[in-house]
KELOVEX-568294 format. One line per field, with one value per residue: residue in three letters; x, y, z of N, C-alpha, C, CB in turn. Coordinates in pm, whole numbers. Atoms other than C-alpha are relative to their C-alpha. Glycine has a CB too. Layout:
# residues N
r	(Ala/...)
n.xx	(X/...)
n.yy	(Y/...)
n.zz	(Z/...)
ca.xx	(X/...)
ca.yy	(Y/...)
ca.zz	(Z/...)
c.xx	(X/...)
c.yy	(Y/...)
c.zz	(Z/...)
cb.xx	(X/...)
cb.yy	(Y/...)
cb.zz	(Z/...)
This chain:
# residues 102
r	(Ala/Gly/Asp/Gly/Lys/Thr/His/Tyr/Ile/Lys/Gln/Met/Leu/Lys/Asp/Arg/Pro/Asp/Ser/Val/Thr/Ile/Ala/Val/Asn/Glu/Ala/Phe/Asn/Pro/Ile/Thr/Ala/Ile/Gln/Lys/Leu/Asn/Thr/Leu/Pro/Ser/Asp/Val/Gln/Gly/Cys/Gly/Ile/Phe/Phe/Asn/Phe/Thr/Leu/Leu/Pro/Ser/Gly/Ile/Glu/Gln/Val/Cys/Tyr/Glu/Gln/Leu/Met/Glu/Val/Ile/Gly/Trp/Phe/Phe/Phe/Asp/Leu/Phe/Ile/Leu/Gly/Tyr/Val/Glu/Asp/Pro/Asp/Thr/Gly/Tyr/Ser/Phe/Arg/Val/Pro/Gly/Gly/Leu/Gly/Trp)
n.xx	(-135/-62/-118/-120/-45/-31/-121/-111/-26/-59/-138/-79/-15/-92/-134/-3/32/75/130/114/121/121/120/118/113/104/-63/-93/-5/-98/-104/-96/-69/-91/-110/-88/-71/-101/-117/-91/-100/34/-111/-39/87/14/81/112/129/92/138/62/146/73/144/78/98/129/100/-19/116/-22/-45/-139/-78/-15/-90/-133/-47/-31/-127/-105/-9/-73/-137/-81/-4/-96/-134/-53/17/-56/-130/6/122/9/120/47/31/-119/-110/-105/-11/-111/-24/-100/-117/-26/-84/33/130/52)
n.yy	(53/21/-81/70/100/125/-23/-8/135/80/-46/51/144/26/10/122/112/100/-57/44/-81/83/-81/38/-56/100/120/52/146/36/87/-87/-77/91/31/-117/-9/107/-35/-77/85/19/-33/-140/-100/-119/23/-91/52/-110/40/-108/5/-86/0/96/-66/-21/94/135/45/5/134/12/-90/61/115/-53/-58/111/57/-97/-11/114/-1/-96/41/109/-47/-98/39/133/13/117/2/121/19/133/84/47/26/-102/-72/-90/-29/-104/70/-10/-110/-124/-55/-101)
n.zz	(8/-131/-29/41/-96/68/78/-95/-53/108/20/-113/15/111/-57/-81/88/-76/-34/81/-3/3/22/-78/72/26/55/-100/-6/-102/53/67/-103/-70/92/6/-127/-4/81/-84/-66/-141/-87/19/-59/82/120/11/45/26/25/76/-14/92/-24/77/88/-66/47/-53/-76/-144/-39/45/-84/-133/13/23/-125/-90/44/-30/-146/-61/49/-75/-140/-10/32/-94/-140/-23/65/87/80/81/79/-39/116/70/-92/10/-127/-23/-143/-25/-51/-143/-43/71/-33/89)
ca.xx	(2687/2897/3201/3445/3457/3444/3707/3931/3895/3966/4279/4398/4338/4539/4849/4759/4787/4640/4291/3946/3629/3293/2977/2676/2372/2075/2317/2500/2610/2774/2965/3130/3212/3367/3572/3705/3791/3979/4210/4360/4686/4638/4978/4984/4848/4721/4501/4224/3859/3622/3251/3087/2727/2492/2126/1877/1647/1308/1122/1246/962/922/967/1288/1411/1350/1525/1822/1847/1839/2126/2331/2253/2369/2677/2799/2702/2896/3194/3228/3100/3199/3501/3385/3138/3019/2775/2558/2473/2827/3048/3263/3399/3628/3783/3960/4318/4413/4560/4420/4132/3920)
ca.yy	(9012/8886/9034/8776/8524/8220/8366/8445/8092/7930/8144/8040/7672/7699/7738/7419/7115/6902/7049/6955/7143/6983/7138/7132/7187/6996/6748/6672/6310/6169/5908/6174/6384/6085/5995/6352/6355/6028/6193/6402/6265/6121/6225/6594/6872/7186/7028/7248/7151/7400/7327/7542/7591/7723/7812/7552/7635/7767/7502/7204/6998/6998/6621/6630/6926/6747/6432/6633/6824/6495/6355/6675/6694/6342/6381/6694/6569/6248/6429/6719/6565/6200/6250/5962/5943/5635/5571/5283/5161/5129/5116/5407/5589/5866/5915/6225/6103/6037/6331/6582/6809/7063)
ca.zz	(-7461/-7173/-7014/-7150/-6864/-7093/-7322/-7025/-6883/-7220/-7260/-6912/-6991/-7315/-7099/-6911/-7133/-6854/-6868/-6994/-7078/-7005/-7145/-6914/-7130/-7274/-7434/-7106/-7090/-6774/-6975/-7191/-6885/-6705/-7013/-7034/-6664/-6708/-6962/-6683/-6543/-6195/-6065/-6158/-5944/-6107/-6372/-6501/-6530/-6688/-6655/-6922/-6808/-7074/-7056/-7164/-7456/-7351/-7552/-7350/-7203/-6825/-6796/-7001/-6798/-6467/-6589/-6710/-6380/-6189/-6396/-6362/-5990/-5905/-6124/-5945/-5599/-5653/-5806/-5561/-5239/-5271/-5498/-5715/-6001/-6188/-6468/-6344/-6694/-6829/-6520/-6642/-6338/-6223/-5879/-5758/-5702/-5341/-5160/-5405/-5319/-5490)
c.xx	(58/121/131/51/41/127/123/38/65/144/89/26/93/142/15/-36/-82/-132/-108/-113/-120/-120/-114/-118/-101/56/97/-12/106/114/108/80/102/120/97/80/110/120/101/101/-29/110/45/-101/-8/-72/-116/-124/-93/-137/-70/-152/-64/-149/-69/-98/-136/-105/12/-120/36/54/146/92/26/93/144/59/35/135/116/21/77/144/87/5/106/143/56/-9/67/139/6/-131/5/-131/-50/-27/125/114/116/4/122/9/105/121/24/94/-26/-140/-44/52)
c.yy	(-10/90/-77/-107/-131/13/2/-139/-87/40/-53/-150/-37/-22/-125/-117/-109/61/-55/101/-92/92/-56/73/-111/-130/-65/-152/-39/-86/83/81/-86/-34/117/14/-104/27/81/-93/-7/44/146/91/119/-23/98/-71/119/-59/119/-17/96/-13/-104/73/7/-102/-140/-38/-16/-136/-20/86/-63/-120/46/57/-108/-62/93/10/-115/-1/94/-31/-109/49/89/-42/-133/-19/-118/5/-122/1/-141/-93/-61/-40/97/78/92/25/109/-71/25/113/132/45/102/132)
c.zz	(140/19/-24/95/-69/-82/91/51/-108/-27/112/-16/-115/52/87/-89/70/47/-93/15/-14/-11/82/-61/-25/-56/100/10/104/-53/-67/101/74/-89/-9/129/9/-89/80/66/150/95/-10/68/-94/-131/0/-52/-13/-31/-63/6/-99/29/-87/-89/68/-42/56/88/147/45/-39/86/137/-4/-16/130/102/-35/34/151/62/-45/84/149/18/-21/111/146/29/-61/-96/-76/-91/-78/28/-118/-64/94/-13/131/0/150/9/62/148/33/-70/40/-103/50)
cb.xx	(89/41/-5/105/-108/-117/-11/-36/-130/-84/6/-73/-136/-2/31/-97/128/82/6/-47/0/-10/-37/17/45/-103/75/-26/33/-69/-59/-72/-102/-74/-55/-82/-98/-63/-43/-77/144/-34/116/11/50/133/-51/35/-58/50/-72/50/-43/30/-60/-73/-11/-50/8/134/-53/-130/-88/13/-74/-136/-41/-3/-106/-111/-2/-36/-138/-67/3/-54/-139/-34/-2/-72/-148/-94/108/13/-16/11/25/-125/-75/48/49/-26/8/-17/47/-56/123/56/141/8/1/-156)
cb.yy	(86/-144/50/97/-28/-43/133/92/-65/15/155/28/-64/116/123/10/-60/-51/154/-142/109/-91/4/34/67/56/35/64/-62/-72/-102/94/59/-130/-35/127/-17/-130/78/80/53/-143/-89/34/43/55/-148/116/-110/90/-46/0/35/-36/139/-98/-74/139/-9/-9/-132/30/-108/41/135/-41/-88/107/94/-107/-28/139/6/-133/43/140/-51/-110/75/130/-8/-104/-14/-134/132/-127/23/13/81/105/-139/96/-99/134/-129/116/41/-129/-36/-19/63/-1)
cb.zz	(-90/16/143/-21/103/-90/-79/118/50/-128/-4/133/-21/-101/82/122/-55/121/-9/41/-113/128/-150/155/-134/-95/-130/137/-141/112/-100/-99/99/41/-139/-25/116/-40/-125/107/-26/26/-31/-150/140/-27/-7/-91/99/-117/134/-148/146/-148/-26/93/-134/-29/-146/80/-56/73/-66/-149/16/54/-118/-109/57/-7/-152/-59/60/-36/-149/-22/49/-102/-132/-18/36/-55/102/81/-84/87/-154/81/-104/-94/-20/-122/116/-79/78/96/-78/51/-19/-153/137/-8)
């Protein structure tokens, strides 16, 4: 059992209506993550984003694992380093609002 970090974070985010939770697991989908990020208001500071990382199941095939890690890797690099993430297949995108930082 854990020490309650996820519970604590979820309780903190309850008090922030301008927050989203994005699950990062074997079902991670950049389009869904971008859509959730786009629900945040662009003119409000103090929004909360909770990336809930969970362990991958041990039975996942190596090829699937490597593909998933590549998708997750480019998503977070683009988001945190470039401040902009886009799904090349659909064109969905999210940009960190100007003047706001991490």
